[in-house]
Backbone as a chain_set.jsonl record, in Angstrom:
{"seq": "MTMSAIDTIRKGSIPEEPSSGRSDYLRKVNVAVVGFIEWLEMRLEKRRSRLALMELTDAQLADIGISRSEAYREGIRSFLD", "coords": {"N": [[103.352, 21.755, -30.633], [101.905, 23.175, -27.814], [100.791, 26.332, -26.666], [100.666, 28.255, -23.718], [98.329, 30.637, -22.344], [99.757, 32.733, -21.203], [102.253, 32.531, -22.468], [101.471, 33.191, -25.03], [100.694, 35.862, -24.718], [103.13, 37.004, -23.926], [104.68, 36.706, -26.213], [103.474, 38.412, -27.877], [101.544, 37.69, -29.68], [98.825, 38.041, -29.842], [95.865, 37.939, -31.525], [94.643, 40.609, -33.539], [91.554, 42.369, -33.561], [89.491, 42.365, -36.393], [89.156, 45.418, -38.136], [86.262, 47.344, -38.16], [83.919, 49.226, -40.129], [82.532, 50.965, -38.474], [84.17, 51.187, -36.167], [86.413, 52.391, -37.288], [85.315, 54.823, -38.059], [84.591, 55.867, -35.534], [87.128, 56.117, -34.43], [88.22, 58.107, -36.066], [86.498, 60.216, -35.465], [87.131, 60.526, -32.774], [89.803, 61.379, -32.961], [89.382, 63.809, -34.245], [87.873, 65.183, -32.312], [89.685, 65.294, -30.163], [91.659, 66.839, -31.383], [90.238, 69.255, -31.743], [89.77, 69.96, -29.068], [92.399, 70.371, -28.184], [93.063, 72.578, -29.805], [91.213, 74.452, -28.853], [92.052, 74.698, -26.176], [94.549, 75.899, -26.611], [93.745, 78.364, -27.731], [92.329, 79.444, -25.557], [94.382, 79.698, -23.669], [95.981, 81.604, -24.945], [94.192, 83.749, -24.862], [93.967, 84.165, -22.094], [96.596, 84.974, -21.577], [96.706, 87.357, -23.023], [94.83, 88.901, -21.636], [96.101, 89.033, -19.16], [98.314, 90.54, -19.853], [97.173, 93.042, -20.198], [96.715, 93.721, -17.584], [99.125, 94.382, -16.465], [101.384, 96.682, -14.879], [102.485, 100.026, -15.809], [105.231, 100.182, -15.436], [105.983, 97.479, -15.445], [105.269, 96.812, -18.053], [107.042, 98.461, -19.424], [109.407, 97.185, -18.735], [109.309, 94.899, -20.322], [109.273, 96.0, -22.752], [106.958, 97.007, -23.999], [104.366, 99.205, -24.885], [101.628, 100.869, -23.178], [99.481, 101.25, -24.932], [100.031, 99.349, -26.91], [99.765, 97.013, -25.41], [97.071, 97.193, -24.792], [95.909, 97.048, -27.364], [96.653, 94.451, -28.032], [95.343, 93.065, -26.011], [92.625, 93.383, -26.56], [92.174, 91.902, -28.77], [90.48, 89.548, -30.866], [89.109, 86.419, -29.744], [89.59, 84.468, -31.616], [91.782, 85.317, -33.039]], "CA": [[103.596, 22.336, -29.333], [100.832, 24.066, -27.404], [101.254, 27.501, -25.91], [99.736, 28.725, -22.704], [97.883, 32.015, -22.565], [100.847, 33.638, -20.807], [103.236, 32.51, -23.55], [100.895, 33.915, -26.153], [100.768, 37.287, -24.395], [104.54, 37.4, -23.924], [105.213, 36.753, -27.571], [102.771, 39.454, -28.62], [100.822, 37.105, -30.808], [97.384, 38.127, -29.653], [95.308, 38.413, -32.797], [93.881, 41.854, -33.482], [90.215, 42.277, -34.107], [89.378, 43.05, -37.69], [88.521, 46.72, -37.951], [84.983, 47.516, -38.849], [83.689, 50.602, -40.566], [82.095, 51.749, -37.319], [85.298, 51.505, -35.289], [87.237, 53.37, -38.003], [84.601, 56.094, -37.959], [84.733, 56.355, -34.158], [88.529, 56.508, -34.246], [88.389, 59.4, -36.737], [85.772, 61.211, -34.677], [87.923, 60.735, -31.569], [90.958, 62.203, -33.343], [88.873, 65.16, -34.516], [87.472, 65.798, -31.038], [90.918, 65.595, -29.424], [92.27, 67.981, -32.076], [89.468, 70.453, -31.426], [90.016, 70.306, -27.662], [93.747, 70.954, -28.118], [92.992, 73.903, -30.417], [90.476, 75.304, -27.925], [92.935, 74.97, -25.029], [95.557, 76.862, -27.059], [93.094, 79.661, -27.864], [92.025, 79.943, -24.213], [95.648, 80.108, -23.045], [96.334, 82.885, -25.559], [93.276, 84.769, -24.343], [94.387, 84.463, -20.716], [97.853, 85.724, -21.654], [96.393, 88.718, -23.476], [94.179, 89.607, -20.53], [97.13, 89.284, -18.147], [99.136, 91.631, -20.371], [96.463, 94.297, -19.948], [96.721, 93.999, -16.15], [100.46, 94.782, -16.016], [101.595, 98.115, -14.627], [103.314, 100.692, -16.82], [106.63, 99.803, -15.188], [106.159, 96.104, -15.917], [105.223, 96.857, -19.511], [108.308, 99.053, -19.87], [110.437, 96.149, -18.576], [109.266, 93.96, -21.449], [109.361, 96.782, -23.974], [105.646, 97.174, -24.624], [103.663, 100.387, -24.39], [100.262, 100.621, -22.704], [98.584, 101.137, -26.094], [100.281, 98.047, -27.543], [99.163, 96.004, -24.536], [95.627, 97.297, -24.958], [95.567, 96.496, -28.686], [96.791, 92.986, -27.95], [94.342, 92.553, -25.077], [91.258, 93.391, -27.093], [92.081, 91.057, -29.969], [89.448, 88.505, -30.845], [89.434, 85.077, -29.273], [90.021, 83.642, -32.759], [93.036, 85.848, -33.625]], "C": [[102.457, 23.294, -29.009], [101.407, 25.181, -26.552], [100.197, 27.866, -24.88], [99.335, 30.161, -23.032], [98.984, 33.01, -22.233], [101.906, 33.676, -21.896], [102.738, 33.309, -24.751], [101.001, 35.417, -25.93], [102.209, 37.766, -24.461], [105.086, 37.558, -25.327], [104.499, 37.783, -28.43], [101.967, 38.912, -29.78], [99.316, 37.068, -30.576], [96.789, 38.664, -30.944], [94.513, 39.688, -32.596], [92.507, 41.621, -34.079], [90.193, 42.948, -35.47], [88.647, 44.373, -37.502], [87.24, 46.797, -38.766], [84.85, 48.971, -39.265], [83.301, 51.494, -39.414], [83.269, 52.128, -36.434], [86.25, 52.489, -35.965], [86.62, 54.758, -37.912], [84.769, 56.689, -36.561], [86.158, 56.807, -33.874], [88.769, 57.879, -34.873], [87.683, 60.513, -35.975], [86.566, 61.54, -33.417], [89.123, 61.63, -31.86], [90.516, 63.645, -33.586], [88.514, 65.885, -33.227], [88.709, 66.181, -30.232], [91.621, 66.796, -30.056], [91.553, 69.28, -31.762], [89.724, 70.899, -29.992], [91.398, 70.93, -27.502], [93.758, 72.361, -28.694], [92.312, 74.884, -29.461], [91.321, 75.661, -26.706], [93.996, 76.002, -25.397], [94.955, 78.26, -27.152], [92.793, 80.267, -26.491], [93.282, 80.412, -23.502], [96.117, 81.442, -23.626], [95.475, 84.007, -25.012], [93.662, 85.165, -22.921], [95.668, 85.288, -20.697], [97.606, 87.166, -22.062], [95.716, 89.529, -22.378], [95.181, 89.939, -19.429], [98.028, 90.442, -18.575], [98.482, 92.979, -20.087], [96.48, 94.678, -18.466], [98.09, 94.435, -15.621], [100.524, 96.292, -15.791], [102.442, 98.705, -15.749], [104.781, 100.316, -16.658], [106.907, 98.384, -15.693], [106.149, 96.045, -17.444], [106.524, 97.433, -20.08], [109.442, 98.033, -19.775], [110.464, 95.18, -19.753], [109.205, 94.678, -22.799], [108.056, 96.945, -24.733], [104.98, 98.409, -24.032], [102.264, 99.993, -23.921], [99.312, 100.437, -23.887], [98.789, 99.808, -26.831], [99.657, 96.912, -26.726], [97.64, 96.008, -24.689], [95.179, 96.693, -26.293], [95.646, 94.971, -28.686], [95.681, 92.39, -27.09], [92.941, 92.493, -25.634], [91.114, 92.562, -28.37], [91.047, 89.966, -29.777], [89.996, 87.182, -30.314], [90.03, 84.222, -30.397], [91.281, 84.146, -33.432], [94.23, 85.099, -33.097]], "O": [[102.088, 24.128, -29.835], [102.378, 24.995, -25.818], [98.997, 27.793, -25.142], [99.934, 30.808, -23.891], [99.127, 34.026, -22.913], [102.411, 34.75, -22.219], [103.508, 34.017, -25.401], [101.357, 36.16, -26.845], [102.475, 38.838, -25.004], [105.878, 38.463, -25.588], [104.875, 38.004, -29.581], [101.738, 39.617, -30.762], [98.624, 36.171, -31.059], [97.176, 39.738, -31.405], [93.796, 39.835, -31.606], [92.323, 40.795, -34.973], [90.818, 43.991, -35.664], [87.641, 44.441, -36.796], [87.177, 46.359, -39.915], [85.592, 49.834, -38.796], [83.695, 52.659, -39.372], [83.36, 53.273, -35.991], [86.836, 53.337, -35.291], [87.324, 55.747, -37.71], [85.056, 57.878, -36.421], [86.368, 57.78, -33.151], [89.445, 58.721, -34.282], [88.207, 61.62, -35.853], [86.665, 62.705, -33.033], [89.422, 62.54, -31.086], [91.197, 64.587, -33.181], [88.816, 67.067, -33.07], [88.77, 67.279, -29.678], [92.12, 67.67, -29.346], [92.199, 70.303, -31.537], [89.878, 72.093, -29.732], [91.558, 71.906, -26.77], [94.396, 73.25, -28.132], [92.777, 76.009, -29.282], [91.305, 76.806, -26.254], [94.312, 76.881, -24.596], [95.568, 79.232, -26.71], [92.982, 81.466, -26.286], [93.252, 81.424, -22.801], [96.594, 82.309, -22.893], [95.974, 85.096, -24.728], [93.682, 86.348, -22.581], [95.805, 86.202, -19.884], [98.217, 88.087, -21.521], [96.003, 90.714, -22.212], [95.113, 91.013, -18.831], [98.454, 91.238, -17.738], [99.17, 93.95, -19.772], [96.279, 95.845, -18.131], [98.207, 94.818, -14.456], [99.811, 97.066, -16.431], [103.04, 97.975, -16.539], [105.492, 100.152, -17.649], [107.948, 98.128, -16.298], [106.931, 95.312, -18.048], [107.039, 96.951, -21.088], [110.333, 98.011, -20.623], [111.529, 94.695, -20.134], [109.098, 94.044, -23.849], [108.047, 97.014, -25.962], [105.026, 98.63, -22.821], [101.781, 98.906, -24.237], [98.438, 99.571, -23.852], [97.828, 99.214, -27.319], [99.094, 95.97, -27.285], [97.007, 94.953, -24.712], [94.211, 95.936, -26.355], [94.802, 94.294, -29.274], [95.143, 91.33, -27.411], [92.147, 91.644, -25.228], [90.043, 92.531, -28.975], [90.783, 89.525, -28.659], [91.185, 86.884, -30.428], [90.872, 83.359, -30.15], [91.81, 83.472, -34.317], [95.363, 85.4, -33.472]]}, "num_chains": 1, "name": "protein.A"}
């Protein structure tokens, strides 16, 4: 029995390409780059949050239970902390 191309696609029997060393390497590099970008986005979001904390008024800080000095200490923390 012969199968048409559509039948082959429907049954999911499209053969996969054998993986080469180069494609495995590129896949690993891609995973590493995506991981680094996610880490960097997290660090930048933390930095933005810390800077926003320093811009709050004393009343706003009191509402969340943080003193001005605590907000300042948090705001000046390193990007990598």
